[in-house]
Phi, psi and omega in degrees: 000134182269104182297322181299313180295325178299317180291318181290332179300335177284343181257056181226160174224168177294135179282171178246336186266064180202166172231146177277139180238181179295157176058036178062020174278159175225155174245117181272136179245020183288338177215181183291346179290333180048054187302135168268114186244116179280162180309128177082002182250170180244157174282178182299331179287342181073359179251341176262133183215162182261120178238104178063033180084012177240132178281120178259135184231156181299145180199135169090017175213160175231130180273331181210140180220129185214139173245108186234160170302140185299338180295341176279348186263164180296344179252050189296341183268003177267121179051062179309139181089351179276168173257155178231128176269122179236153177215160179213160177244181179276157175092154177196151180265005174249166179225056186286129179297333185259014185301128178279349181245031188304319183300325179267323184288330185248006183303326183287346179271351181269111183295343179265005184296143181215166180256005183279000000 
């Protein structure tokens, strides 16, 4: 049992980027995968899930928060010398071997993950 997902499931709201389908299934449009998510299942990102025919999405938490020089970011040529505030949540629809954010992006795939 994934303790992390149980806790995060309480921090969700109904999503907007989806359509309701037959048999309480939903189609999520939050990314290019356009997941077909059956009742009680999760999308490829592992953070969006179907609860009673409603797509539930993360809300109300931040997994990472950082204030860095803009030169460290992908948009380094915008306002040189400035700082950029970035934040992230858990989950990702990619599985990159070289991911610099693996601990947060793939945490939902680890069955032993916990928040302690």
